[in-house]
ZABABA-228322 format. One record per residue: residue number from 1; x negated, y negated, z of N, C-alpha, C in turn. Coordinates in steps of 0.001 Angstrom, whole numbers, plus 500000, padded with zeros to 6 digits. Each point is the difference from the previous one (the first is absolute). Layout:
BEGIN
ATOM|num|nxx|nyy|nzz|caxx|cayy|cazz|cxx|cyy|czz
ATOM|NUM|X|Y|Z|X|Y|Z|X|Y|Z
...
% end
This chain:
BEGIN
ATOM|num|nxx|nyy|nzz|caxx|cayy|cazz|cxx|cyy|czz
ATOM|1|083747|064829|526237|500174|500589|498789|498651|501481|499942
ATOM|2|500539|500971|499316|499509|501488|500036|498977|499808|499226
ATOM|3|498500|500281|500209|499497|500146|499108|499104|501282|499344
ATOM|4|500095|500885|500559|499365|501360|499718|500116|500998|501329
ATOM|5|500463|501097|498547|500448|501605|501376|499215|500782|499706
ATOM|6|499539|500379|501285|499130|501299|500380|500533|501061|500313
ATOM|7|499820|501556|499326|500797|500724|500574|498926|501206|500372
ATOM|8|500069|500856|500876|499131|501470|500180|501431|500996|500770
ATOM|9|499944|500924|499212|500848|501606|500187|501391|499203|500527
ATOM|10|500730|499275|499677|501544|498913|499994|500772|501337|499401
ATOM|11|500876|499998|500086|501555|501276|499462|498924|500240|498744
ATOM|12|500519|499927|498768|498861|500282|499124|499239|499824|499471
ATOM|13|499101|498848|500212|499164|499568|499733|498462|499899|500909
ATOM|14|499223|501151|499667|499137|500390|500020|498746|498654|500801
ATOM|15|500022|499077|498867|499564|498763|500294|500517|499193|498516
ATOM|16|499762|498632|500716|500800|499080|498585|499538|498599|500541
ATOM|17|499378|499607|498528|499236|498366|500569|500946|499320|498795
ATOM|18|501312|498764|500741|500249|499736|499178|500023|498351|499831
ATOM|19|500233|499315|499679|499273|498315|499842|501787|499698|499734
ATOM|20|501118|499355|500578|500979|499533|500506|499986|498689|498976
ATOM|21|501099|499933|498878|500519|498382|499352|500330|499642|501226
ATOM|22|499893|498340|499806|499763|499239|500828|501895|499257|499951
ATOM|23|500260|500455|498742|502434|499951|500167|499867|501418|501173
ATOM|24|499782|501127|499444|500166|501056|500232|500387|500683|498859
ATOM|25|500851|501526|499916|500125|500967|498635|500563|500652|499888
ATOM|26|500664|500404|499071|501012|501071|499605|499429|501045|499902
ATOM|27|499980|500851|501432|499572|501400|499611|500607|501250|499273
ATOM|28|499747|500482|498954|500356|500557|499131|500246|501340|499738
ATOM|29|500240|501298|500463|499907|501124|499802|501037|500768|499920
ATOM|30|500100|501575|499617|500500|501015|500366|500404|500583|501117
ATOM|31|500538|500219|500858|500376|500531|501639|499211|501238|499775
ATOM|32|499460|499338|501930|498863|501139|500686|498334|499534|499502
ATOM|33|500189|498471|499055|498415|499833|499748|499165|499136|501462
ATOM|34|500249|499465|501005|499505|499385|500544|500871|498375|499875
ATOM|35|500912|500020|499507|500090|498356|500323|500798|499526|501026
ATOM|36|501105|501014|500890|500055|498979|501025|499597|500630|501395
ATOM|37|498881|500754|499670|498728|500526|501195|499087|498518|499908
ATOM|38|499735|499166|498587|499408|498693|500059|500614|498946|501258
ATOM|39|501038|499867|499227|501215|499490|500863|499815|500099|501721
ATOM|40|499786|501040|500227|500182|500683|501196|498655|499246|501003
ATOM|41|499233|500646|498630|497993|499395|501109|500007|498528|499853
ATOM|42|500741|499177|499591|500055|498461|500347|500456|499967|501121
ATOM|43|501370|499960|499992|501411|499977|501123|499024|500606|501162
ATOM|44|499853|501202|500032|499200|500505|501195|498125|498647|500762
ATOM|45|499757|499957|498779|498223|498291|500307|501275|499898|500303
ATOM|46|500314|499142|499774|501324|498712|500723|500789|500009|501310
ATOM|47|500042|501161|499975|501571|500414|501520|499986|500929|500560
ATOM|48|498417|500757|499319|500098|501367|501201|501155|500417|500333
ATOM|49|500467|500317|498644|501846|500598|499977|499527|500211|498423
ATOM|50|501131|501592|499588|500303|500449|499209|501443|500391|499776
ATOM|51|499996|499111|499265|502052|500547|499420|500156|501402|499724
ATOM|52|498899|500810|500166|500413|501459|498874|499672|501131|501275
ATOM|53|499404|499641|501130|499717|500987|501066|499801|499328|500977
ATOM|54|500259|500355|501248|499424|500224|501237|499024|500683|500432
ATOM|55|499207|500727|499437|499134|500565|500113|499331|499827|499446
ATOM|56|497902|499492|500825|499137|499993|499106|499209|501031|499103
ATOM|57|500461|501222|500280|499316|500749|499630|500194|500512|498425
ATOM|58|501794|499573|499772|501021|500250|498995|499131|498604|498590
ATOM|59|499252|499230|501297|499010|499225|498524|498815|500412|499069
ATOM|60|499021|500903|501045|498964|500614|499490|500128|500629|498844
ATOM|61|499187|500101|499197|499944|501324|498172|500070|501089|501067
ATOM|62|500723|500587|499180|500781|501590|500704|498217|501014|499882
ATOM|63|499852|500472|501190|498828|500616|499952|498870|499209|500965
ATOM|64|500244|498832|499994|499054|498781|500557|500437|499865|501915
ATOM|65|499060|499582|500743|500583|500032|501376|499836|498584|499809
ATOM|66|499835|499049|499334|499973|498003|500468|500436|499703|498865
ATOM|67|499856|498941|499640|500130|498587|499098|499350|498779|500509
ATOM|68|500255|499178|498674|499141|498665|500167|500612|498966|498668
ATOM|69|499907|499249|501171|501063|498762|498686|499116|498642|500460
ATOM|70|499289|499454|498850|499375|498250|500033|500917|499326|499553
ATOM|71|499900|498771|500105|501196|498736|499231|499377|499209|500567
ATOM|72|499376|499643|498600|499062|498119|500125|501906|498911|499573
ATOM|73|499897|499125|500763|500600|498793|499721|499168|499062|499648
ATOM|74|500233|498607|499706|499431|498653|499888|499280|499472|501331
ATOM|75|501275|500488|501481|498756|499955|501121|499364|500870|500814
ATOM|76|500235|501285|499594|499163|501363|500808|500035|501336|499320
ATOM|77|499207|500738|500542|500191|501197|499418|500592|500939|501012
ATOM|78|501221|500878|499793|500531|500580|501277|499636|501646|499472
ATOM|79|499650|501124|501017|500061|500969|500253|499857|500901|500625
ATOM|80|501356|500695|499486|500410|500971|500752|499149|501072|500137
ATOM|81|499760|501439|501180|499171|501109|499932|501335|500799|500403
ATOM|82|500169|501121|499712|500673|500996|500896|499019|501638|500018
ATOM|83|499327|500239|501278|499955|501666|500108|501350|500671|500319
ATOM|84|499676|501490|500008|500774|500418|500946|499946|500312|501799
ATOM|85|500961|499607|500649|499588|500072|500774|499101|498930|500932
ATOM|86|500602|498872|499522|498989|498783|500420|501729|498908|499699
ATOM|87|499446|498807|500197|500844|498928|500174|499378|499083|498402
ATOM|88|500998|499139|499714|499532|499550|498646|498851|499132|500758
ATOM|89|499054|500037|498393|499161|498909|500212|499944|498892|499557
ATOM|90|499785|498900|501193|500372|498627|499039|499496|498711|499765
ATOM|91|499076|499714|498831|499618|498694|499790|500079|499065|499129
ATOM|92|500178|498806|500266|499871|498491|499480|498741|499314|499727
ATOM|93|499789|499928|498735|498739|499681|499275|498206|500678|501101
ATOM|94|500232|500833|499863|498737|500693|500934|500432|500163|501784
ATOM|95|500452|499242|500530|500221|500175|501283|501172|501005|499985
ATOM|96|500001|501126|501251|500867|500924|500626|500928|499024|500650
ATOM|97|501104|499940|499987|501301|499990|500820|500177|500995|500875
ATOM|98|500691|498575|501359|499949|501505|501471|501473|500239|499493
ATOM|99|500968|499744|499155|501328|500285|499510|500598|499576|499424
ATOM|100|501130|500547|499890|500785|499728|498829|500593|498475|499882
ATOM|101|500231|499629|501147|500100|498272|499857|498922|499103|499397
ATOM|102|498977|500500|500496|498336|499358|499288|499881|499611|498389
ATOM|103|500813|501834|499898|499987|500121|498289|500520|499144|499861
ATOM|104|501476|500192|499788|500720|499033|499410|499980|498438|499973
ATOM|105|499489|499730|500901|500220|498389|500033|499586|499424|498732
ATOM|106|500187|499318|499271|499917|499253|499079|500437|500869|498479
ATOM|107|499950|501359|500674|500726|500449|499085|501086|499139|498293
ATOM|108|500141|500469|498768|501223|499666|499788|501395|500691|500205
ATOM|109|500866|499510|499907|501728|500547|500316|500032|501138|498299
ATOM|110|500807|501113|500622|500039|500552|498537|501763|501007|499958
ATOM|111|500356|499473|498927|501415|500396|500264|500010|501162|498447
ATOM|112|500426|501332|501027|500448|500683|498876|501341|500477|499583
ATOM|113|499889|500466|498580|501358|499917|499596|499990|501617|499150
ATOM|114|501058|500966|500551|500229|501164|498942|501017|500718|500054
ATOM|115|500113|501233|498839|501229|500640|500074|500816|500191|500723
ATOM|116|499096|500712|501116|500044|499970|501148|501364|499629|501426
ATOM|117|499465|498609|499288|500990|498841|500864|501058|499599|500656
ATOM|118|500724|501117|498638|501652|500257|499992|500404|500467|500849
ATOM|119|499074|500420|501228|500023|500834|501255|500633|498891|500909
ATOM|120|499617|498933|499760|500159|498584|501162|501088|499865|499797
ATOM|121|501150|500124|499374|501529|500653|499805|500438|500477|500280
ATOM|122|499404|501647|499507|500688|501259|499977|499334|500875|501217
ATOM|123|499344|499919|500528|499212|500964|500519|500383|499341|501528
ATOM|124|499477|501108|500914|499997|499667|501461|499511|498630|500195
ATOM|125|499969|499797|501828|499815|498759|500586|498460|500056|499867
ATOM|126|499046|500857|499635|498384|500538|500669|499581|499204|499050
ATOM|127|500839|499120|498261|499275|499862|498924|499791|498658|500193
ATOM|128|501505|499334|500536|500259|498767|501069|498882|499506|500632
ATOM|129|500035|500969|500980|498613|499599|500787|497918|499996|499194
ATOM|130|500203|501176|499156|498856|499934|499530|499741|498576|499290
ATOM|131|500923|499577|499389|500221|498514|499503|499929|498737|500813
ATOM|132|500403|500168|501297|499457|498582|500979|498781|499874|500417
ATOM|133|499478|501426|500366|498635|500462|500534|499254|499680|498911
ATOM|134|500188|500023|498544|498886|499809|499206|499859|498371|499761
ATOM|135|500855|499091|500012|500267|498969|500091|499528|499648|500916
ATOM|136|500538|500196|501357|500065|499504|501135|498354|499863|500122
ATOM|137|499175|501777|499948|498699|499101|500478|499665|499153|499184
ATOM|138|499946|499833|499139|499537|498820|498721|500577|498423|500154
ATOM|139|500893|500186|500949|500734|498898|500702|498998|498959|500486
ATOM|140|500582|501137|501529|499733|499544|500844|498638|500633|501419
ATOM|141|499094|500118|500223|499366|500252|500717|500024|500593|501648
ATOM|142|500711|499547|500210|500839|500646|500602|500898|500973|500215
ATOM|143|500079|500230|498797|501000|501094|499550|499146|501171|499769
ATOM|144|499173|499960|499703|499581|501843|499407|499231|500391|501609
ATOM|145|499557|498891|500841|499602|499939|500940|500333|501260|501503
ATOM|146|502158|499119|499799|500631|500893|500687|500426|500671|499371
ATOM|147|500038|500773|499061|500118|501066|499389|499193|501055|499822
ATOM|148|498946|499644|500396|499110|501110|500171|500543|500333|501339
ATOM|149|499424|499136|501269|500348|499818|501313|501130|501328|500071
ATOM|150|501105|499451|499176|501120|500925|500092|499936|501534|499695
ATOM|151|499773|499851|498949|499394|501258|499730|499925|501291|500029
ATOM|152|498367|498900|500941|499141|501195|500944|500452|500754|501477
ATOM|153|500836|498474|500271|501383|501103|501460|500638|500588|499871
ATOM|154|500298|499656|498640|501290|500380|499592|499704|501932|499638
ATOM|155|498968|499940|499327|499498|501557|499951|499800|500399|501593
ATOM|156|499150|499379|500029|500043|500526|502155|500840|500735|500416
ATOM|157|501149|499182|500008|500724|499860|501029|501367|501468|499135
ATOM|158|499954|500093|498641|500631|500726|499447|499613|501602|500341
ATOM|159|497967|500485|500501|499629|500491|500078|500151|500513|501579
ATOM|160|500391|499118|500650|499977|499777|501602|501323|500682|500104
ATOM|161|501363|499240|498776|500919|501157|500875|500340|501583|499345
ATOM|162|499357|500503|499185|499915|501061|499315|499407|501106|501190
ATOM|163|498522|499065|500530|499534|500663|500921|501211|500684|502107
ATOM|164|499667|501470|499896|501534|500130|501170|499408|499209|501107
ATOM|165|498512|499514|500283|499164|499756|501258|500259|498704|499845
ATOM|166|500581|499013|499552|499889|498324|499369|500715|499984|501941
ATOM|167|499774|498437|500294|500332|499192|501049|501122|498753|499713
ATOM|168|500446|500169|500916|501449|498144|499874|498796|498824|499425
ATOM|169|498990|500207|501437|499575|498644|499645|498777|500052|498755
ATOM|170|499525|500910|499419|499193|499859|498987|501196|499652|498633
ATOM|171|500828|500824|500205|501269|499401|498454|500513|498259|500327
ATOM|172|499861|499434|501132|500931|499007|500822|498563|499109|499509
ATOM|173|498460|500380|500006|498906|498521|499501|500159|500113|498937
ATOM|174|500170|501754|499032|500067|499608|498380|501138|498999|499718
ATOM|175|500685|499607|500211|501705|500084|499812|499396|498147|500041
ATOM|176|498738|499565|501286|500293|498716|500041|499160|499231|499338
ATOM|177|498792|501178|499130|499488|499047|498518|500352|500325|499365
ATOM|178|501236|500707|499572|500696|500123|498966|500918|498669|499894
ATOM|179|500660|499855|500936|500376|498676|499999|499314|498672|500097
ATOM|180|499324|500162|500499|498486|498429|500320|500308|499718|497848
ATOM|181|499555|501375|499424|499047|499755|498738|501590|500218|498881
ATOM|182|501067|500119|500650|500849|500809|498875|501178|498500|500264
ATOM|183|500031|499552|501095|500985|499021|499821|499369|498766|499159
ATOM|184|498221|499489|499821|499349|499518|498891|500297|500295|498496
ATOM|185|500103|501236|500110|500466|500752|498873|501258|499685|499191
ATOM|186|501401|500190|500766|501372|499347|499644|499600|498356|500258
ATOM|187|499228|499428|500438|500938|498238|499869|499195|499639|498647
ATOM|188|498569|500783|499296|499597|499516|499555|500693|500734|498232
ATOM|189|500479|501216|500251|500821|500289|498719|501356|499125|499779
ATOM|190|500306|499868|501427|501563|498976|499737|499462|498748|499260
ATOM|191|499041|499701|500056|499281|498536|499545|499550|499929|498926
ATOM|192|499511|501207|498964|499643|500605|499271|501249|499766|498968
ATOM|193|500861|500922|500813|501323|499388|498511|500518|499335|499849
ATOM|194|500038|499180|500867|500642|498548|499612|499172|499477|499133
ATOM|195|498623|500177|500464|499227|499113|498863|499877|500513|498802
ATOM|196|499992|500893|499810|500233|501553|498900|501010|499395|498726
ATOM|197|501519|500266|500667|500993|499930|499682|500485|498693|498922
ATOM|198|499122|498498|500483|500587|499252|498380|498821|500458|499001
ATOM|199|498738|500265|500409|499176|500816|499019|501211|501175|498840
ATOM|200|500270|501276|500561|500190|500897|499544|501161|499923|499096
ATOM|201|501393|498430|500740|501183|499369|498953|499205|499683|498461
ATOM|202|499383|498729|500458|499063|499480|498742|499682|500941|499149
ATOM|203|499387|501146|500480|499500|500859|498628|500637|501101|499315
ATOM|204|501097|500355|501149|501116|500422|499128|500443|498942|499427
ATOM|205|501081|499036|500016|500415|499004|498800|498777|500055|498718
ATOM|206|498956|500231|500566|498734|499732|498927|500578|501159|498578
ATOM|207|500017|501274|500792|499725|501363|499694|500917|500362|498991
ATOM|208|501611|499542|500790|500916|500652|499073|500536|499084|499397
ATOM|209|499954|498617|500742|500510|499075|498456|501754|499667|500941
ATOM|210|500595|500495|501251|501131|499675|500147|499633|499308|501254
ATOM|211|501407|499944|501232|500044|498820|500667|500447|500757|501409
ATOM|212|499737|501448|499600|500511|500391|501503|499414|499942|500897
ATOM|213|500841|500074|501300|498732|499693|501611|499716|500999|500537
ATOM|214|498624|499980|500107|499187|500914|500870|500362|500113|501315
ATOM|215|500085|500952|500789|499593|499720|501577|499470|500825|500836
ATOM|216|498997|499538|501013|498840|501682|500290|500532|499560|501607
ATOM|217|500597|500675|500699|500824|500034|501630|498746|501719|500757
ATOM|218|499203|498934|501346|498890|500424|500826|501193|501244|500848
ATOM|219|499514|501150|500331|500381|501131|500372|499437|500725|500879
ATOM|220|499633|499104|501344|499050|500922|500512|500110|501042|500780
ATOM|221|498903|500749|500185|500553|501490|500694|501026|500140|501198
ATOM|222|499510|498784|500737|501175|500165|501153|500059|498123|500654
ATOM|223|501085|499929|500663|499989|499076|500322|500122|499477|501878
ATOM|224|499849|498804|499141|499534|499368|501722|498280|500679|500827
ATOM|225|499473|499680|501055|498625|499665|500004|499972|501647|499888
ATOM|226|498775|500004|499377|499136|501201|499382|499713|501116|501001
ATOM|227|498952|499782|501632|500175|500597|500769|501037|500460|500499
ATOM|228|501024|499864|500259|501383|500097|500405|500419|501226|499739
ATOM|229|500012|499870|498409|500311|500684|499230|499928|501360|499323
ATOM|230|498227|499861|500610|499023|501239|499870|500265|500778|501313
ATOM|231|499921|498766|500637|500537|501380|501849|501222|500734|500125
ATOM|232|501134|499209|499786|501004|500595|499432|500155|501353|499003
ATOM|233|499139|499875|499020|500375|501166|499401|498931|501034|499998
ATOM|234|498987|500095|501611|498978|500942|499843|500904|501420|500422
ATOM|235|501257|500201|500482|500251|501552|500180|500579|499966|498200
ATOM|236|500351|499761|499966|500166|500096|498375|498743|500405|498889
ATOM|237|498636|499270|500408|499161|500365|499769|499297|501279|500164
ATOM|238|500022|500161|501711|499265|501508|500166|500719|500754|499475
ATOM|239|501622|499683|499370|500320|501542|499541|499574|500082|498721
ATOM|240|499983|498753|498681|499611|500288|499434|498442|500266|498764
ATOM|241|499037|499410|501312|498779|500230|500131|499056|498741|499175
ATOM|242|501082|498775|499885|499106|498858|499298|500705|499086|500959
ATOM|243|499764|498362|499704|500663|498701|499941|500622|500167|499435
ATOM|244|501573|499439|500168|501732|499495|498749|499557|498756|500234
ATOM|245|499770|499198|500367|500309|498696|499850|498490|499152|500192
ATOM|246|500001|498911|499429|499420|499248|499884|499455|499341|498430
ATOM|247|499190|498947|499759|499815|499731|498421|499781|501219|498798
ATOM|248|499317|501164|500938|500192|500779|498517|500976|500489|499456
ATOM|249|501655|499470|500468|500914|500730|499441|500505|498616|499346
ATOM|250|499396|498899|499889|500246|498827|499637|500756|500406|498552
ATOM|251|500997|498866|499337|500244|500161|498573|500769|498125|499786
ATOM|252|500411|500014|498663|500136|498493|499648|501356|500431|498814
ATOM|253|500697|499460|499943|501260|500519|499253|499858|498863|498716
ATOM|254|500463|500352|498734|499644|499410|498885|501408|499782|499205
ATOM|255|500426|498969|499807|501068|499702|499148|500596|499158|498959
ATOM|256|500591|500735|498708|499891|498664|498965|501793|499892|500141
ATOM|257|499950|498809|499540|501255|498651|500323|500985|501326|501018
ATOM|258|499859|499930|501141|500084|500247|501060|500245|501954|500905
ATOM|259|499829|500424|498433|500262|501242|500219|498789|501050|500084
ATOM|260|499711|501219|500607|498649|500379|500265|499466|500397|498720
ATOM|261|498623|499599|499676|499733|500713|499019|499452|501239|499603
ATOM|262|499738|500714|501241|500028|501446|499879|501121|501208|499924
ATOM|263|500919|498946|500016|501684|501151|499792|500716|499707|499328
ATOM|264|499563|498304|499840|501373|499309|498395|499008|499632|498743
ATOM|265|498804|499685|499806|499147|499715|498697|499332|500789|499438
ATOM|266|500618|500181|498562|499487|500553|499068|498096|500209|500105
ATOM|267|499157|501037|499534|499216|500792|499882|499337|498223|499602
ATOM|268|500268|499633|498269|499479|498638|499920|499865|498694|501355
ATOM|269|501522|499895|500460|499710|499330|501156|498772|500506|501008
ATOM|270|500299|500643|500105|498473|500398|501315|498926|500260|499929
ATOM|271|499554|500400|498552|498342|499427|499722|500493|498813|499325
ATOM|272|500779|498590|499593|499159|498787|500203|500056|499947|501290
ATOM|273|500683|500089|500998|499777|500111|501477|498989|500060|500404
ATOM|274|499111|500829|499409|499031|500761|501175|498701|499379|499034
ATOM|275|500317|499626|498693|499444|499585|499159|499108|498116|500624
ATOM|276|501824|499372|500330|499881|498889|501041|499459|500022|500867
ATOM|277|499788|500772|500970|499801|500781|501225|498245|499510|500200
ATOM|278|499923|500702|498491|497786|500067|499918|499868|498323|500126
ATOM|279|500594|499560|499202|499427|499175|498901|500113|498664|501420
ATOM|280|501031|499975|500620|500280|499383|500881|498566|499725|501554
ATOM|281|499336|501236|499847|498913|500599|500736|498950|498576|499685
ATOM|282|499763|500175|498621|499026|499520|499228|500436|497987|500335
ATOM|283|501049|499614|499780|500290|498379|500239|499703|499888|501456
ATOM|284|500782|500947|501142|499466|499413|501176|498482|500343|500759
ATOM|285|499978|500357|499377|498242|500294|500409|498730|498805|499476
ATOM|286|500792|499737|498809|499301|499220|499420|500203|498192|500629
ATOM|287|501488|500068|500865|500923|498952|500886|498930|500283|500839
ATOM|288|499853|500496|500985|499532|500361|501115|498968|499784|500041
ATOM|289|498858|500301|499451|498963|500556|499913|498596|498792|499145
ATOM|290|500644|499581|498771|499516|499166|499002|499345|500308|499261
ATOM|291|500392|501341|500118|498293|501522|498694|501138|500432|499261
ATOM|292|499396|499637|498328|500653|501033|499337|500054|501250|500075
ATOM|293|501443|500767|500295|499557|501652|500284|499722|500278|498594
ATOM|294|499025|501499|500122|500293|501122|498630|500973|500475|500121
ATOM|295|500773|500252|498740|500969|500629|499294|499397|501373|499778
ATOM|296|500628|501135|500728|499847|501110|499525|501428|500564|499188
ATOM|297|499930|500429|499221|501471|500032|498917|499941|501730|499498
ATOM|298|500543|500843|500290|499133|501274|500176|501351|500568|498872
ATOM|299|500352|500155|499157|500687|500826|498327|501171|499753|500586
ATOM|300|500976|498526|499912|501532|499970|500727|500075|499218|497862
ATOM|301|499640|499337|499729|500710|499491|498890|500823|500801|498928
ATOM|302|499108|501043|500043|501263|501247|499336|501484|500328|500608
ATOM|303|499982|499439|501269|501384|500409|500434|500623|498499|500004
ATOM|304|499670|499011|499233|501178|498721|500242|500087|500130|498163
ATOM|305|501034|498671|500464|500614|499901|498524|499093|498872|499196
ATOM|306|500154|499647|498735|498951|499259|499991|500755|498504|500131
ATOM|307|501047|499708|500627|500273|498396|500405|499174|500198|501477
ATOM|308|499738|501093|500787|500092|499688|501264|497845|500276|499806
ATOM|309|500040|500657|499229|498420|500517|499712|499261|498446|499645
ATOM|310|500629|498984|499436|499238|498625|499625|500761|499000|501685
ATOM|311|500822|500113|499867|500331|499499|500950|498556|500181|501089
ATOM|312|500022|501524|500185|498937|500190|501190|498970|499467|499517
ATOM|313|499405|499643|498180|498705|499911|500475|500148|498820|500051
ATOM|314|500912|498807|499481|499791|498402|500065|500073|499659|501992
ATOM|315|500547|500823|501088|500118|499949|500880|498302|500494|500840
ATOM|316|498595|500358|499296|499069|500560|500263|499192|498286|500294
ATOM|317|499128|500152|501000|499004|498759|500232|499451|499663|499014
ATOM|318|499475|498854|499855|499253|499849|499375|498266|499928|500225
ATOM|319|500066|499760|501565|498531|499961|500035|499959|501519|501158
ATOM|320|500891|500773|499846|499490|501469|500214|499622|500527|499250
ATOM|321|499127|501405|500489|499071|501138|498949|500719|500504|500198
ATOM|322|500693|500947|498632|500819|500839|499964|499599|500979|499654
ATOM|323|500631|501257|500121|499727|501461|499622|500941|500778|499722
ATOM|324|500455|500321|498692|500958|500695|499478|499846|501353|499718
ATOM|325|500538|501713|499466|499877|500717|499948|501077|500251|499497
ATOM|326|499857|500708|498822|500711|500740|499054|499802|500958|499441
ATOM|327|500717|501219|499851|499773|500776|498980|499733|499215|498322
ATOM|328|501271|499397|499224|500345|499905|499045|500051|498130|500160
ATOM|329|499924|499490|498591|500111|498924|499863|500576|499094|499280
ATOM|330|501295|501359|500059|501130|499619|499078|501083|498606|500207
ATOM|331|499472|499779|501873|501024|499469|500967|499907|498458|498776
ATOM|332|498788|500027|499854|499770|498313|499111|500103|500099|499245
ATOM|333|500632|500385|499491|500682|499318|498389|499144|499856|498959
ATOM|334|500312|498836|499789|498934|499528|498884|499432|498686|500952
ATOM|335|500298|499609|501142|498593|499272|500722|499684|500145|500205
ATOM|336|498484|499315|499985|498430|500649|500487|499937|500503|501581
ATOM|337|499141|500807|500194|500030|500263|501521|499428|498685|500713
ATOM|338|500424|500242|501572|500263|498593|500609|498389|499958|500877
ATOM|339|499159|501116|499579|499271|499859|501047|498636|500971|498734
ATOM|340|498208|500332|500327|499550|500918|499423|500410|501044|500217
ATOM|341|499806|501054|498829|500635|501448|499829|498908|500680|500680
ATOM|342|499882|501107|500513|498987|501181|500181|500301|500996|500356
ATOM|343|499581|501026|499297|500796|501185|499957|498758|500623|500679
ATOM|344|501108|501268|500695|499623|500683|501085|500080|501268|499380
ATOM|345|498687|500823|500376|500176|501656|499216|498752|500914|500968
ATOM|346|501488|500333|500882|498883|501504|500986|499007|499299|500778
ATOM|347|500674|499016|500579|498796|499235|500839|498498|499664|499409
ATOM|348|500759|499125|498837|499033|498897|498938|500782|498630|500129
ATOM|349|499331|498662|499667|500743|499550|499675|499443|498760|498486
ATOM|350|500533|499639|499348|499214|499188|499294|500776|498914|499339
ATOM|351|499546|499035|500050|500914|498804|498849|499988|500247|498715
ATOM|352|501418|499961|499383|500601|499482|498894|500120|499503|498870
% end
């Protein structure tokens, strides 16, 4: 359970000291007041991942050269500090962490639901790979290790491909590293999708109220032994200036009632499926880790009709801490707020 959050120079927060309710909170406020940034800080402190940015400098307050996050849980205090030109400084209960794995050990799992989730269905393969990576790194310790090593080797090989003085031996050496870690990623992604599918189907039925079957199928970036595929594509890679095959080109297919969800589903169906995908993360992580996930739900209730909204609220796990952002409470109708209300105004948070 999260108990206390302190921010320094993070996004629009020059400073913040927030005592977090045990159940979570509904964060209500106008646009651009800091609601999503508050949830981003929680996500970063728990997973070292931001759903909004890939660069740390984008999370620092405008004009600042760094930021700090301190998040207290029932078990520990987690501190993340970044200064321009330096790596993240990570501490858990006062002890420095040698690497990301040390920091993430025993961290509660996190599920993020947001307005842009429909891109999981409508968008490019990159959106679905990010979804798998966010979930996979929390699900299996080997996933994060393999992904980090693969990305490092991929960056180095791509730089070498653009170097006119590259050597065939060096390219082959990087191909071996890519194949070693990429094979692990592909095996874990295939397994992850098999485990995930029944949870997606369960949540899709719960939210939509229908019985349309949902299908998910892994589409790897290459077939056959990965090292052979990378080596066979070397000439094409040299012409392109980047590595053209491997798990960085993976995708997975989504179907509703046997038809491509991206091509044939309505926007309402696509949004429901995207929400089911995100809720399935929570179910899978709880089943696999035995820990109750933290749910971060960013401004999605206004996009759902009344029936789907009520269905989603009923699916929220009772033992999870849940945080919901919204610009209005109209979607509640005559129902009471499901969580304590906290108003966010220009980087400040206060209970209502």
